N, CA, C and O atoms as CSV, one atom per row, in Angstrom:
chain,resi,resn,atom,element,x,y,z
A,1,MET,N,N,90.589,61.072,118.492
A,1,MET,CA,C,91.662,61.068,117.534
A,1,MET,C,C,92.719,62.055,118.017
A,1,MET,O,O,92.377,63.161,118.435
A,2,GLY,N,N,93.938,61.695,117.970
A,2,GLY,CA,C,95.003,62.547,118.448
A,2,GLY,C,C,96.124,62.643,117.445
A,2,GLY,O,O,96.116,61.978,116.409
A,3,SER,N,N,97.063,63.459,117.761
A,3,SER,CA,C,98.204,63.641,116.882
A,3,SER,C,C,99.443,63.824,117.734
A,3,SER,O,O,99.437,64.563,118.718
A,4,ASP,N,N,100.478,63.156,117.349
A,4,ASP,CA,C,101.747,63.319,118.043
A,4,ASP,C,C,102.652,64.322,117.340
A,4,ASP,O,O,103.801,64.522,117.734
A,5,ALA,N,N,102.121,64.946,116.296
A,5,ALA,CA,C,102.922,65.923,115.544
A,5,ALA,C,C,103.180,67.145,116.416
A,5,ALA,O,O,102.334,67.540,117.218
A,6,PRO,N,N,104.350,67.732,116.249
A,6,PRO,CA,C,104.649,68.939,117.045
A,6,PRO,C,C,103.753,70.096,116.623
A,6,PRO,O,O,103.346,70.205,115.467
A,7,TYR,N,N,103.463,70.942,117.579
A,7,TYR,CA,C,102.676,72.137,117.298
A,7,TYR,C,C,103.585,73.196,116.690
A,7,TYR,O,O,104.742,73.346,117.081
A,8,TRP,N,N,103.042,73.914,115.738
A,8,TRP,CA,C,103.790,75.004,115.122
A,8,TRP,C,C,103.424,76.292,115.837
A,8,TRP,O,O,102.250,76.646,115.943
A,9,HIS,N,N,104.410,76.968,116.312
A,9,HIS,CA,C,104.186,78.246,116.989
A,9,HIS,C,C,104.802,79.344,116.135
A,9,HIS,O,O,106.001,79.339,115.852
A,10,HIS,N,N,103.974,80.265,115.739
A,10,HIS,CA,C,104.471,81.398,114.971
A,10,HIS,C,C,104.586,82.593,115.899
A,10,HIS,O,O,103.650,82.924,116.627
A,11,ARG,N,N,105.707,83.215,115.865
A,11,ARG,CA,C,105.917,84.390,116.707
A,11,ARG,C,C,106.131,85.606,115.818
A,11,ARG,O,O,106.769,85.537,114.767
A,12,LEU,N,N,105.586,86.698,116.270
A,12,LEU,CA,C,105.812,87.955,115.571
A,12,LEU,C,C,107.217,88.449,115.889
A,12,LEU,O,O,107.783,88.088,116.921
A,13,PRO,N,N,107.779,89.266,115.017
A,13,PRO,CA,C,109.151,89.742,115.263
A,13,PRO,C,C,109.244,90.680,116.464
A,13,PRO,O,O,110.339,90.934,116.966
A,14,VAL,N,N,108.111,91.194,116.925
A,14,VAL,CA,C,108.102,92.052,118.107
A,14,VAL,C,C,107.114,91.471,119.112
A,14,VAL,O,O,106.196,90.738,118.746
A,15,ASP,N,N,107.314,91.807,120.371
A,15,ASP,CA,C,106.405,91.339,121.412
A,15,ASP,C,C,105.205,92.280,121.464
A,15,ASP,O,O,105.358,93.466,121.755
A,16,VAL,N,N,104.024,91.760,121.185
A,16,VAL,CA,C,102.815,92.575,121.144
A,16,VAL,C,C,102.019,92.332,122.416
A,16,VAL,O,O,101.623,91.204,122.712
A,17,THR,N,N,101.792,93.393,123.156
A,17,THR,CA,C,100.949,93.316,124.340
A,17,THR,C,C,99.599,93.918,124.001
A,17,THR,O,O,99.455,94.598,122.985
A,18,SER,N,N,98.613,93.673,124.848
A,18,SER,CA,C,97.303,94.269,124.576
A,18,SER,C,C,97.388,95.787,124.650
A,18,SER,O,O,96.694,96.477,123.903
A,19,LEU,N,N,98.226,96.322,125.537
A,19,LEU,CA,C,98.385,97.774,125.631
A,19,LEU,C,C,99.040,98.330,124.369
A,19,LEU,O,O,98.611,99.363,123.856
A,20,GLY,N,N,100.072,97.658,123.865
A,20,GLY,CA,C,100.723,98.100,122.631
A,20,GLY,C,C,99.791,98.027,121.443
A,20,GLY,O,O,99.781,98.915,120.591
A,21,PHE,N,N,99.003,96.959,121.389
A,21,PHE,CA,C,98.032,96.806,120.306
A,21,PHE,C,C,96.960,97.884,120.398
A,21,PHE,O,O,96.542,98.436,119.380
A,22,GLU,N,N,96.515,98.183,121.609
A,22,GLU,CA,C,95.518,99.241,121.794
A,22,GLU,C,C,96.065,100.597,121.342
A,22,GLU,O,O,95.361,101.363,120.683
A,23,ARG,N,N,97.294,100.887,121.690
A,23,ARG,CA,C,97.904,102.160,121.260
A,23,ARG,C,C,97.969,102.247,119.744
A,23,ARG,O,O,97.684,103.296,119.167
A,24,LEU,N,N,98.339,101.158,119.103
A,24,LEU,CA,C,98.377,101.124,117.645
A,24,LEU,C,C,96.987,101.394,117.067
A,24,LEU,O,O,96.848,102.138,116.096
A,25,LEU,N,N,95.968,100.792,117.660
A,25,LEU,CA,C,94.607,101.008,117.174
A,25,LEU,C,C,94.148,102.451,117.386
A,25,LEU,O,O,93.397,102.972,116.561
A,26,TRP,N,N,94.573,103.108,118.460
A,26,TRP,CA,C,94.228,104.522,118.653
A,26,TRP,C,C,94.874,105.390,117.575
A,26,TRP,O,O,94.292,106.391,117.156
A,27,VAL,N,N,96.061,105.018,117.128
A,27,VAL,CA,C,96.698,105.735,116.012
A,27,VAL,C,C,95.866,105.535,114.747
A,27,VAL,O,O,95.650,106.478,113.987
A,28,VAL,N,N,95.400,104.304,114.525
A,28,VAL,CA,C,94.538,104.033,113.367
A,28,VAL,C,C,93.242,104.832,113.472
A,28,VAL,O,O,92.746,105.333,112.463
A,29,VAL,N,N,92.686,104.959,114.680
A,29,VAL,CA,C,91.479,105.771,114.892
A,29,VAL,C,C,91.739,107.210,114.459
A,29,VAL,O,O,90.932,107.794,113.737
A,30,ALA,N,N,92.854,107.784,114.892
A,30,ALA,CA,C,93.168,109.175,114.546
A,30,ALA,C,C,93.317,109.343,113.033
A,30,ALA,O,O,92.802,110.303,112.460
A,31,ILE,N,N,94.006,108.428,112.398
A,31,ILE,CA,C,94.194,108.508,110.942
A,31,ILE,C,C,92.864,108.335,110.219
A,31,ILE,O,O,92.574,109.058,109.266
A,32,ALA,N,N,92.058,107.379,110.670
A,32,ALA,CA,C,90.758,107.145,110.038
A,32,ALA,C,C,89.822,108.328,110.244
A,32,ALA,O,O,89.062,108.679,109.341
A,33,LEU,N,N,89.867,108.944,111.416
A,33,LEU,CA,C,89.031,110.115,111.688
A,33,LEU,C,C,89.378,111.246,110.730
A,33,LEU,O,O,88.496,111.829,110.100
A,34,VAL,N,N,90.652,111.549,110.627
A,34,VAL,CA,C,91.092,112.614,109.709
A,34,VAL,C,C,90.738,112.247,108.270
A,34,VAL,O,O,90.259,113.090,107.512
A,35,GLY,N,N,90.971,111.002,107.898
A,35,GLY,CA,C,90.648,110.562,106.542
A,35,GLY,C,C,89.171,110.641,106.239
A,35,GLY,O,O,88.784,111.045,105.142
A,36,ASP,N,N,88.333,110.260,107.197
A,36,ASP,CA,C,86.888,110.306,106.995
A,36,ASP,C,C,86.402,111.741,106.840
A,36,ASP,O,O,85.615,112.042,105.942
A,37,VAL,N,N,86.867,112.613,107.703
A,37,VAL,CA,C,86.455,114.018,107.611
A,37,VAL,C,C,86.934,114.628,106.293
A,37,VAL,O,O,86.169,115.303,105.605
A,38,ALA,N,N,88.189,114.391,105.947
A,38,ALA,CA,C,88.744,114.971,104.715
A,38,ALA,C,C,88.039,114.450,103.472
A,38,ALA,O,O,87.693,115.227,102.583
A,39,THR,N,N,87.824,113.140,103.403
A,39,THR,CA,C,87.188,112.598,102.202
A,39,THR,C,C,85.699,112.935,102.152
A,39,THR,O,O,85.133,113.082,101.069
A,40,THR,N,N,85.068,113.057,103.311
A,40,THR,CA,C,83.655,113.463,103.328
A,40,THR,C,C,83.506,114.860,102.746
A,40,THR,O,O,82.658,115.088,101.883
A,41,PHE,N,N,84.316,115.783,103.207
A,41,PHE,CA,C,84.192,117.155,102.717
A,41,PHE,C,C,84.674,117.296,101.278
A,41,PHE,O,O,84.169,118.142,100.540
A,42,ALA,N,N,85.641,116.483,100.871
A,42,ALA,CA,C,86.044,116.484,99.461
A,42,ALA,C,C,84.887,115.999,98.593
A,42,ALA,O,O,84.614,116.571,97.537
A,43,GLY,N,N,84.213,114.949,99.038
A,43,GLY,CA,C,83.063,114.441,98.298
A,43,GLY,C,C,81.924,115.444,98.251
A,43,GLY,O,O,81.286,115.615,97.212
A,44,LEU,N,N,81.669,116.102,99.364
A,44,LEU,CA,C,80.614,117.127,99.388
A,44,LEU,C,C,80.949,118.263,98.428
A,44,LEU,O,O,80.064,118.788,97.753
A,45,TYR,N,N,82.208,118.639,98.366
A,45,TYR,CA,C,82.651,119.701,97.460
A,45,TYR,C,C,82.412,119.304,96.001
A,45,TYR,O,O,82.127,120.150,95.153
A,46,LEU,N,N,82.533,117.995,95.724
A,46,LEU,CA,C,82.342,117.502,94.357
A,46,LEU,C,C,80.872,117.228,94.028
A,46,LEU,O,O,80.555,116.793,92.921
A,47,GLY,N,N,79.986,117.478,94.976
A,47,GLY,CA,C,78.562,117.304,94.719
A,47,GLY,C,C,77.949,116.037,95.277
A,47,GLY,O,O,76.757,115.796,95.089
A,48,LEU,N,N,78.734,115.227,95.955
A,48,LEU,CA,C,78.185,114.027,96.582
A,48,LEU,C,C,77.422,114.424,97.841
A,48,LEU,O,O,77.528,115.562,98.298
A,49,SER,N,N,76.662,113.504,98.398
A,49,SER,CA,C,75.918,113.801,99.616
A,49,SER,C,C,76.300,112.821,100.714
A,49,SER,O,O,76.727,111.700,100.441
A,50,GLU,N,N,76.146,113.245,101.927
A,50,GLU,CA,C,76.425,112.403,103.090
A,50,GLU,C,C,75.280,111.420,103.267
A,50,GLU,O,O,74.118,111.826,103.295
A,51,SER,N,N,75.589,110.130,103.389
A,51,SER,CA,C,74.534,109.117,103.504
A,51,SER,C,C,74.116,108.854,104.946
A,51,SER,O,O,73.014,108.360,105.184
A,52,ASN,N,N,74.974,109.176,105.912
A,52,ASN,CA,C,74.630,108.996,107.324
A,52,ASN,C,C,73.746,110.159,107.757
A,52,ASN,O,O,74.193,111.306,107.734
A,53,PRO,N,N,72.486,109.891,108.156
A,53,PRO,CA,C,71.584,110.987,108.493
A,53,PRO,C,C,72.036,111.819,109.689
A,53,PRO,O,O,71.798,113.026,109.719
A,54,VAL,N,N,72.675,111.206,110.661
A,54,VAL,CA,C,73.161,111.963,111.825
A,54,VAL,C,C,74.293,112.890,111.397
A,54,VAL,O,O,74.301,114.070,111.750
A,55,ALA,N,N,75.247,112.358,110.638
A,55,ALA,CA,C,76.349,113.187,110.153
A,55,ALA,C,C,75.843,114.265,109.199
A,55,ALA,O,O,76.328,115.397,109.224
A,56,ARG,N,N,74.871,113.916,108.361
A,56,ARG,CA,C,74.305,114.904,107.438
A,56,ARG,C,C,73.676,116.064,108.205
A,56,ARG,O,O,73.857,117.223,107.832
A,57,GLY,N,N,72.942,115.762,109.268
A,57,GLY,CA,C,72.346,116.815,110.084
A,57,GLY,C,C,73.396,117.688,110.751
A,57,GLY,O,O,73.245,118.909,110.811
A,58,ALA,N,N,74.466,117.066,111.257
A,58,ALA,CA,C,75.543,117.825,111.897
A,58,ALA,C,C,76.249,118.724,110.891
A,58,ALA,O,O,76.578,119.870,111.197
A,59,ILE,N,N,76.478,118.204,109.693
A,59,ILE,CA,C,77.163,118.991,108.662
A,59,ILE,C,C,76.260,120.105,108.156
A,59,ILE,O,O,76.698,121.246,108.007
A,60,ASP,N,N,74.988,119.772,107.889
A,60,ASP,CA,C,74.059,120.789,107.399
A,60,ASP,C,C,73.865,121.906,108.416
A,60,ASP,O,O,73.757,123.076,108.046
A,61,GLY,N,N,73.820,121.548,109.695
A,61,GLY,CA,C,73.583,122.544,110.727
A,61,GLY,C,C,74.806,123.320,111.153
A,61,GLY,O,O,74.719,124.514,111.440
A,62,TYR,N,N,75.958,122.649,111.198
A,62,TYR,CA,C,77.142,123.284,111.792
A,62,TYR,C,C,78.414,123.149,110.968
A,62,TYR,O,O,79.473,123.602,111.403
A,63,GLY,N,N,78.336,122.543,109.799
A,63,GLY,CA,C,79.505,122.430,108.923
A,63,GLY,C,C,80.591,121.545,109.507
A,63,GLY,O,O,80.310,120.533,110.148
A,64,LEU,N,N,81.827,121.939,109.279
A,64,LEU,CA,C,82.977,121.179,109.751
A,64,LEU,C,C,82.959,121.039,111.271
A,64,LEU,O,O,83.287,119.978,111.801
A,65,GLY,N,N,82.581,122.098,111.967
A,65,GLY,CA,C,82.504,122.042,113.430
A,65,GLY,C,C,81.541,120.973,113.910
A,65,GLY,O,O,81.812,120.278,114.889
A,66,GLY,N,N,80.416,120.842,113.222
A,66,GLY,CA,C,79.452,119.815,113.581
A,66,GLY,C,C,79.998,118.415,113.374
A,66,GLY,O,O,79.793,117.527,114.202
A,67,MET,N,N,80.695,118.225,112.263
A,67,MET,CA,C,81.299,116.920,111.985
A,67,MET,C,C,82.371,116.595,113.023
A,67,MET,O,O,82.436,115.469,113.517
A,68,LEU,N,N,83.203,117.569,113.352
A,68,LEU,CA,C,84.248,117.340,114.352
A,68,LEU,C,C,83.651,117.097,115.734
A,68,LEU,O,O,84.172,116.286,116.499
A,69,ALA,N,N,82.560,117.793,116.060
A,69,ALA,CA,C,81.893,117.564,117.341
A,69,ALA,C,C,81.318,116.154,117.402
A,69,ALA,O,O,81.400,115.491,118.437
A,70,LEU,N,N,80.748,115.703,116.319
A,70,LEU,CA,C,80.200,114.350,116.255
A,70,LEU,C,C,81.297,113.308,116.446
A,70,LEU,O,O,81.127,112.354,117.205
A,71,LYS,N,N,82.406,113.489,115.768
A,71,LYS,CA,C,83.533,112.562,115.903
A,71,LYS,C,C,84.113,112.637,117.320
A,71,LYS,O,O,84.448,111.613,117.916
A,72,GLY,N,N,84.226,113.853,117.848
A,72,GLY,CA,C,84.733,114.032,119.210
A,72,GLY,C,C,83.836,113.368,120.243
A,72,GLY,O,O,84.324,112.802,121.221
A,73,PHE,N,N,82.514,113.436,120.028
A,73,PHE,CA,C,81.575,112.772,120.921
A,73,PHE,C,C,81.790,111.263,120.901
A,73,PHE,O,O,81.782,110.620,121.950
A,74,ALA,N,N,81.980,110.698,119.716
A,74,ALA,CA,C,82.205,109.253,119.591
A,74,ALA,C,C,83.493,108.839,120.310
A,74,ALA,O,O,83.515,107.829,121.013
A,75,VAL,N,N,84.556,109.614,120.134
A,75,VAL,CA,C,85.823,109.311,120.799
A,75,VAL,C,C,85.667,109.471,122.313
A,75,VAL,O,O,86.207,108.674,123.080
A,76,GLY,N,N,84.931,110.496,122.743
A,76,GLY,CA,C,84.702,110.712,124.167
A,76,GLY,C,C,83.954,109.555,124.819
A,76,GLY,O,O,84.323,109.109,125.905
A,77,VAL,N,N,82.908,109.070,124.162
A,77,VAL,CA,C,82.168,107.917,124.686
A,77,VAL,C,C,83.083,106.703,124.759
A,77,VAL,O,O,83.043,105.946,125.729
A,78,ALA,N,N,83.905,106.519,123.736
A,78,ALA,CA,C,84.838,105.384,123.728
A,78,ALA,C,C,85.816,105.481,124.900
A,78,ALA,O,O,86.085,104.485,125.572
A,79,LEU,N,N,86.336,106.662,125.138
A,79,LEU,CA,C,87.287,106.836,126.239
A,79,LEU,C,C,86.627,106.643,127.599
A,79,LEU,O,O,87.253,106.132,128.527
A,80,LEU,N,N,85.367,107.047,127.719
A,80,LEU,CA,C,84.646,106.849,128.977
A,80,LEU,C,C,84.326,105.372,129.225
A,80,LEU,O,O,84.306,104.924,130.371
A,81,CYS,N,N,84.081,104.628,128.165
A,81,CYS,CA,C,83.755,103.209,128.301
A,81,CYS,C,C,84.993,102.335,128.478
A,81,CYS,O,O,84.904,101.224,129.001
A,82,ARG,N,N,86.126,102.827,128.050
A,82,ARG,CA,C,87.368,102.050,128.077
A,82,ARG,C,C,87.686,101.460,129.449
A,82,ARG,O,O,88.016,100.276,129.518
A,83,PRO,N,N,87.606,102.223,130.550
A,83,PRO,CA,C,87.962,101.637,131.851
A,83,PRO,C,C,86.992,100.559,132.344
A,83,PRO,O,O,87.296,99.850,133.303
A,84,LEU,N,N,85.849,100.430,131.711
A,84,LEU,CA,C,84.878,99.433,132.128
A,84,LEU,C,C,85.274,98.018,131.710
A,84,LEU,O,O,84.733,97.041,132.226
A,85,LEU,N,N,86.208,97.912,130.786
A,85,LEU,CA,C,86.648,96.607,130.288
A,85,LEU,C,C,87.956,96.182,130.946
A,85,LEU,O,O,88.773,97.027,131.313
A,86,PRO,N,N,88.153,94.873,131.093
A,86,PRO,CA,C,89.467,94.402,131.534
A,86,PRO,C,C,90.533,94.785,130.496
A,86,PRO,O,O,90.239,94.918,129.308
A,87,GLN,N,N,91.749,94.954,130.958
A,87,GLN,CA,C,92.842,95.413,130.103
A,87,GLN,C,C,92.957,94.621,128.804
A,87,GLN,O,O,93.191,95.207,127.747
A,88,VAL,N,N,92.798,93.323,128.864
A,88,VAL,CA,C,92.993,92.482,127.682
A,88,VAL,C,C,91.943,92.762,126.601
A,88,VAL,O,O,92.212,92.536,125.422
A,89,TYR,N,N,90.763,93.245,126.973
A,89,TYR,CA,C,89.701,93.497,126.006
A,89,TYR,C,C,89.624,94.959,125.554
A,89,TYR,O,O,88.810,95.283,124.689
A,90,ARG,N,N,90.416,95.812,126.093
A,90,ARG,CA,C,90.337,97.236,125.768
A,90,ARG,C,C,90.645,97.586,124.315
A,90,ARG,O,O,90.148,98.609,123.844
A,91,PRO,N,N,91.433,96.801,123.573
A,91,PRO,CA,C,91.622,97.125,122.155
A,91,PRO,C,C,90.326,97.086,121.344
A,91,PRO,O,O,90.279,97.623,120.237
A,92,ILE,N,N,89.281,96.463,121.875
A,92,ILE,CA,C,87.994,96.443,121.175
A,92,ILE,C,C,87.446,97.862,121.021
A,92,ILE,O,O,86.795,98.171,120.022
A,93,ILE,N,N,87.703,98.713,121.991
A,93,ILE,CA,C,87.166,100.078,121.961
A,93,ILE,C,C,87.694,100.851,120.743
A,93,ILE,O,O,86.883,101.319,119.944
A,94,PRO,N,N,89.006,101.005,120.563
A,94,PRO,CA,C,89.448,101.733,119.367
A,94,PRO,C,C,89.154,100.981,118.071
A,94,PRO,O,O,88.948,101.605,117.030
A,95,ALA,N,N,89.131,99.654,118.122
A,95,ALA,CA,C,88.802,98.894,116.908
A,95,ALA,C,C,87.379,99.198,116.463
A,95,ALA,O,O,87.093,99.252,115.267
A,96,GLY,N,N,86.485,99.396,117.435
A,96,GLY,CA,C,85.097,99.728,117.122
A,96,GLY,C,C,84.934,101.079,116.463
A,96,GLY,O,O,83.931,101.318,115.789
A,97,LEU,N,N,85.887,101.958,116.639
A,97,LEU,CA,C,85.892,103.252,115.935
A,97,LEU,C,C,86.672,103.161,114.635
A,97,LEU,O,O,86.230,103.672,113.607
A,98,ALA,N,N,87.821,102.518,114.674
A,98,ALA,CA,C,88.710,102.478,113.510
A,98,ALA,C,C,88.097,101.729,112.338
A,98,ALA,O,O,88.227,102.162,111.193
A,99,LEU,N,N,87.438,100.623,112.603
A,99,LEU,CA,C,86.909,99.806,111.514
A,99,LEU,C,C,85.857,100.542,110.679
A,99,LEU,O,O,86.025,100.640,109.464
A,100,PRO,N,N,84.785,101.062,111.274
A,100,PRO,CA,C,83.795,101.732,110.422
A,100,PRO,C,C,84.325,103.014,109.772
A,100,PRO,O,O,83.941,103.339,108.648
A,101,TRP,N,N,85.191,103.735,110.458
A,101,TRP,CA,C,85.727,104.959,109.863
A,101,TRP,C,C,86.678,104.635,108.722
A,101,TRP,O,O,86.727,105.376,107.740
A,102,THR,N,N,87.428,103.560,108.825
A,102,THR,CA,C,88.300,103.142,107.728
A,102,THR,C,C,87.473,102.677,106.534
A,102,THR,O,O,87.809,102.980,105.389
A,103,VAL,N,N,86.401,101.947,106.795
A,103,VAL,CA,C,85.487,101.541,105.716
A,103,VAL,C,C,84.879,102.774,105.066
A,103,VAL,O,O,84.762,102.833,103.842
A,104,ALA,N,N,84.492,103.760,105.869
A,104,ALA,CA,C,83.923,105.000,105.328
A,104,ALA,C,C,84.927,105.713,104.425
A,104,ALA,O,O,84.554,106.235,103.374
A,105,VAL,N,N,86.187,105.740,104.825
A,105,VAL,CA,C,87.225,106.362,103.990
A,105,VAL,C,C,87.319,105.643,102.650
A,105,VAL,O,O,87.399,106.281,101.600
A,106,CYS,N,N,87.308,104.323,102.689
A,106,CYS,CA,C,87.389,103.546,101.435
A,106,CYS,C,C,86.186,103.823,100.535
A,106,CYS,O,O,86.342,104.009,99.329
A,107,ILE,N,N,85.003,103.849,101.111
A,107,ILE,CA,C,83.797,104.148,100.327
A,107,ILE,C,C,83.872,105.563,99.769
A,107,ILE,O,O,83.566,105.790,98.599
A,108,ASN,N,N,84.280,106.517,100.608
A,108,ASN,CA,C,84.402,107.906,100.149
A,108,ASN,C,C,85.393,108.028,99.000
A,108,ASN,O,O,85.127,108.712,98.012
A,109,LEU,N,N,86.536,107.362,99.135
A,109,LEU,CA,C,87.533,107.426,98.061
A,109,LEU,C,C,86.997,106.819,96.770
A,109,LEU,O,O,87.242,107.342,95.682
A,110,TYR,N,N,86.269,105.722,96.894
A,110,TYR,CA,C,85.669,105.121,95.704
A,110,TYR,C,C,84.670,106.083,95.052
A,110,TYR,O,O,84.699,106.289,93.838
A,111,MET,N,N,83.795,106.664,95.858
A,111,MET,CA,C,82.789,107.583,95.320
A,111,MET,C,C,83.446,108.808,94.683
A,111,MET,O,O,83.004,109.276,93.633
A,112,ILE,N,N,84.487,109.320,95.308
A,112,ILE,CA,C,85.209,110.464,94.741
A,112,ILE,C,C,85.835,110.074,93.415
A,112,ILE,O,O,85.815,110.860,92.468
A,113,SER,N,N,86.393,108.870,93.330
A,113,SER,CA,C,87.019,108.439,92.079
A,113,SER,C,C,86.003,108.270,90.955
A,113,SER,O,O,86.337,108.455,89.784
A,114,VAL,N,N,84.777,107.924,91.300
A,114,VAL,CA,C,83.735,107.767,90.295
A,114,VAL,C,C,83.304,109.121,89.739
A,114,VAL,O,O,83.035,109.259,88.546
A,115,VAL,N,N,83.243,110.117,90.623
A,115,VAL,CA,C,82.773,111.452,90.226
A,115,VAL,C,C,83.867,112.281,89.564
A,115,VAL,O,O,83.607,113.032,88.624
A,116,ALA,N,N,85.083,112.137,90.059
A,116,ALA,CA,C,86.188,112.986,89.588
A,116,ALA,C,C,86.692,112.603,88.221
A,116,ALA,O,O,87.616,113.232,87.706
């Protein structure tokens, strides 16, 4: 079965390259990292507890420094793995950090709103 109808091509108002998209995702990573750390410690201050056992151990043992070291380790591993991928697939690396940290921020904000 075929169609002679013209194809619809939608173009974005700007030209997006994989490098530009990757840079945008690294900005999202930085914002999500700061948001996750800030909302985690705000929640802890309000009496909530950290549900991630690795993060809980880092916070219990070393406080903010432990949390930042944990996040720094994750970013470091991501940066080390980045050159292993072809350029077109490299946005997967920051997306793999940005997505769970953004979800964590949303969950933290919800939990804070329930307690506050």
